[in-house]
N, C-alpha and C positions, 0 to 999 in steps of 0.2 A: 760649683761655687763661682768659677771664673765667668761663665756665661750668666749666671744668675745675678752676680753682683754688677757686672758691666751693663747688661741689658736691665737697666733699672727703670726709673720713671723718667729720667731727663730726656730720653729720645722722643718722648711724647709731648714735650714742651720746648725743648732747646732749639729746634729749628727756627723758631721766632727770633731767637737771639742771634742766630747765625745769619739768617737771610737779610737782616737789617744792615750787615756789614757787606755782604756779597749778594746783591739782589739780581742774580742771573742764574738760569738753570745750570749751564756748564760750570759756572763759578761754584755754586752750592755743592755739586756733586764732587767737584775737585777738593773742595774743603774736607769733605767726609773721607775721601780717599787718602788725603794727606794726613789727616788725624789717625786713620787706621794704620797707616805705615809708621807713624811715630810711635803709636801705641804698641805695635809689633816690635819695633826696635827695642823700646822700654822692656817689654816682656821677655826678649831674648837675653837682654842684660841681667834682668831679675832671675831668669832661669838659671844662668851661669852662677849666679851668686847663691841662690838657693841650693844648687847642687854642692857648692863649696861649703856652705853653712846650713845644713838642714835642721835648723832649730826654730823653735817658737820665737816670734818677734819680728820677722820680716825685715823691712828696710832699716829698722833700729839695729838689728844685729848686723846687717851688711856695712852700715856706716861706722859702726863701733869697731868692727874687726878690720876693715880695710883702711880707714882713715884715723879715727881716734874716738874714744868713749865720749868726748865733748860733742862730737857731731851726731852720735847716737842719741845722746840725751836731748839735743836741740830738736831732732826729728820727733822724739815722743812728746816733747813740750809743745812744738808747733802742731803736732796732730790733735792734741787735747784742746788747745786754745783756739785754733784756726781751722786746720785742714780736715781732720776726721770729723770733729763735731760739726763743722760747717757742712760736710756731706750729709750727715744725718739730719741737720736742720733744713737744708735745701730740699732733700728728698721728701721730707715730711710736708713741706709747703706744696710740692707737686701733688702729693696725695690728697691734700685738702682741696687743691684747685679742682680736681676731678670729682670729689665728694660734692663740690658746689654745683656740678652738673645736675645732681638729684635733689639737693637741698640748697636753696638760695642762702648765700653766705656773703656777708661784707668782709672787709679786710681783717676785722677783729675776730669774725667767725672762722675765717680761714686759718688764722694763727692759732686759735683755740683747738680746732680739729688737728692741726699739725702736732701741737703739744701733746694731745690725747694719743696721737699715733705713736709718738716717741715713748710715752710712758707705757703703753700697752705692750710694744714689742720689746722694750727693755725688761719688763716683767716676764715675758715669755722666755727670754735668755737668762734671766735671773733663776728661773726654775731649773735650768740645767742645759748643757750643750746638745744633748740628744733631742730635746724639744725643739731647740732652735734650728738644728740642721735638718730635722724631719720637715719642719715648716718651709725652710729654703728649698728643699727638693720639690714640694708640692707646688709652690708658686712660681718656680722657674718655668714650669710648663705653661703657665698662663701668659708670660711674656711672649713666648714664641708663637702661641695661638693668636694673641692680639696682633702681632705683626703679620702673620699669615692671612688672617682675616682682612686686614687692611689692604694687603697686596691682592687678595682675591677680589675685593670690591673694585680696585682700580682696574684689574684685567676684565672682569665680567660685567660689572655694572657700569664702569666708565666707558665701555665700548659703545654706548649709546651716542657718544659724541665723537665725530671724526678725528678731532685733535685733542680730545680729553675735556672734561667738564671745566677745567681751569680756563681754557681758551674761550669756551662758550660764554662763561660768566664775566670774563674780563674784557670782552670786546677787543681782542688783540688784532691788529691788521693782519690780513691774509699773508702768510709766508714769514711772519715775524719770528716764529719758534720760541718766543719768550712770553709766558703768561704774566706780564707785568702791568700794574696800574700806572697812571700818569706820573711823571716825575722821576722815574727809575731808569738809570743809565743802562745801556746795553753793552758797553765796553767792559774790558776786564777790570777788576777792583784794584785800587792801590795796594801796594805790598802790606802796608800797615793794617788796612782793613782786613786784607786776606789772613794775616797772622792772627788778628783779633777774632776773626771767624773760626780759624783753626782752634784757637784757645777755647772758645765756647763749646766747640764740638768735642774737645778733649774731656770736658766735664761729663759729656754723655758716655765717654769711654772709660771714665774713672772707675778705680777699684780693681784694675787688673793685677796689681801687686798685692792685693790684700790675701789671696789664697796662701802666699808665703807666710803669713802671720800664724798660720796653724801647721807649719811644717813639722813641729815637734810632736803633733798629734795625727799625722798623716802616715799611712802605710807606704813604705818604700818611697820616701819623698824625693830621693835623688832621681828617680825615673818618672814618677807620677806628676810632680809639680811642673817641671819643664814641658812635659807633653800636654798637661792641662792648659798651660799658658799659650802655647803655640796654636793648639786646635781651637781653644776659646776665642782668642783674638781674631783669628782668620774668620771664624764663623760670624762673630759679631759684626766685623767690618763688612761682610757680604750683605748681611741683613740690614745694616744701616743705610748702605748705598741704595739698596732696593726700596727700602721704606721711604726715604726721602725723595726718590724719583716718584713714588706713588703719591706723596704729599703734593708735589709740584704738578702732578698730572690732574689731581682732583681739585686743587684750589690755586687760585692766582697767588703769586708771590706777595702782593700787597695784603691779601687776607692772612697768609701765613704769618707775615711779620707782625700783624695786629692781634693775633690769636694767642690767648693764654692757655688754650687747650686744643692744640692743632689737630691731634689724632681724632678727637671727637667732632671737630668741625669738618675734617676730611670725610669722616664717615657719614655725616649728616648730608654732605653735598651729594651723595649718590644713594643713600639708603634711608634718608630721613631720620626723624628723632629716635626710632627704634634702633637703627644701626648705630647711631651715636651713643645711645644708652648702653648698648652691648659692649662697644669699645671702651667706654668710660669705666664700666664695671671691671673689664679685664685690666684697664690700667691701673685702677685702685688695687686689684690684686697683685699686679706687678710691683706697684710702689711698696706694698707691704713686703714683698720679697727683697727689694734693695734695702729698705729699712732694716729688716731683720738681719740680712747678710752683713751690713756695715756694723750693726750694733754687736753682732756675734764676733767680728773680727778685731775691732779696735781694742777692747780690753786685754787682748793677748799681749800687745806691746807694753801697756802699762804694767801688766803681771810680770813680764820679762824684766823690765826696769826695776821693779820693786824687789824682785828676787836677787838682783845684782846690786842692790844698795843705792840705786839712783832715783828712787821715789819712795813715798812713805810705805813703810812695811805692810800696812793694812791693805795696800792696793795689790799685794801678792794674793789676796782673795779676789777671784774673778767676779764675785757677786759685788763686792765693794766698789770695784772699778766700774762695773756696769751702772751702778747707782749714780756715781759721780759724773760719768759721761752723760748720762741722760739728763741730770740736772743742768749741766752747762749747755747742752744742745737746746734744751727748752728756753734758756735765757737768750740764746742766739735767735731763736724763731721770734721771740717777743720783741727783740730790739733791731732786727735787721731786715733789709729787703732781699727778695730772692736774688736779684742781679748782684748785690753786695755780697751775698753769701757765696755764690759759685765763683765769682771773680777772685775773691781772697783764697778760695781753695786752690785754684789753678796756679797763681803765681808762687804761693807758698810751696806746694807740692813739687812744682817742676824745678824750682831752685835746688831742692833736695835730690830730685832725680838726676840732675846734672852731676851732683856730688857723688851719687851712687855709681854713675858710669865711670867718673874719675877714680873712684875706689876699685872698680873692677880692673881698670888698666894697671893700677898700682899693684893689685894682687897678682896679676899675670906677668907684670914687669915689662909690658910692651904696649904699643899703640895697636888699635885694631879699628877697622872701618865702622862697624856697628856702634860701639860705645862712643867713639870720637864724634860721629855724626849726630848720635842721640844727644850727647852733652852739649854740642854747639846749638842744636835745635831747641833744646830745653831752655837754654839761657836766653835765646831770641824770644821765644814764647813768653817767658816771664818777664823780660825787659819790656816788651811792647805793652803787655798787660799793665805793668806798673805805670808806664808813661801815660796810659790812657786815663788813669785816675790817680795822680800822684798823692793827693792828700789821704785818700782812703788806703792807698798801698802803704804809705808811711805808718799809718796806725797798725796795719797787719804786720809789717816788717819790724816795727818796734817791739811788738809782742814777742817776735821770735828772737830778737837781739837781747831782750831782758832775760832770756833763759841762760845766757853766759854767766852773769854774776850769780844766778841761782845755782848753776852747775858747780862753779868754783866754790861756793859756800858749802853746798852739799858734799862735794868731794872731800872738802876739808875737814868736816865734822862727822862723817859717816865711814 
């Protein structure tokens, strides 16, 4: 589940969002390494907390037990209205973009396909956890296969060009080392742009904490979950760095920035339409995996909240929670853009991740390097993301803050 959820659909489109902030090869690879290190720190924090609280609910349980029930409630509230449903909505849009490789779709068509994907995989999970987890296992293989094929194309087919297809197509001056189009700077990116790029990359790493949502249903969770988090995040980081190196070898950065389907375009650069079609098909299968995994994990939090009296009792039925989650995710697809969806997910989640690290230090009764570093980095990521679009961020944060009076009312009357 760790590898399957993290390697979702975003890695096959997100480089376009990242490269517009950091349009140099060393800068782009540095962004992915930095995002991988941050994810690993978060996973280590999450692993320690899941060992202390091996119960269904994940971050909700961690915040509730280490800080206060109010923070736990706010996480579940934010998950439903912004973070988790936003991941489902954004992932379904990526799925639809690659479907559009085979079937021409306008914006309305892409949204319709995205909504159909949410409904389909919610129904699979509605049938039962066994069906959902079996599908997750099958499609995880497709993600790794798609990445390996792209890496193979870069190594074997890209060898026809001395400096790579990107250099040949971009007309870069000899010795430049950067496959850039006109107007792109060669110097290091400003700190703000670098952090915005890391924020966008973190969306592609998203989901590393979701395996903890099923701790109550996992065999020997004290050993299994920390091991899964550590091995899974290291594996994904290595694959992401290699894959982005391949993108930049096969395409000029200007093309990567403009591409809504960078994986398909990279494959087409060296293998033609058939290669692009193969990769697109694998990405579609990969996107079904992340959709299924996220849809599978989210209702466990709402279930845990309902059992403890912090949500409607009928949400203690996983099936009811799945239906409600699907309905709101479809509304988000119909009303938001891809960039708005993933940016809201980032700043909302990472503010809570900072609180999670603070909760771990409170539990242990001491400061420690990893949680302190992670908490500071999480606040910086969220703050710069918020500052980049204050109006949109104000809306997202208002939704979270509105959870406080709801919690007080619920606590007083239940």
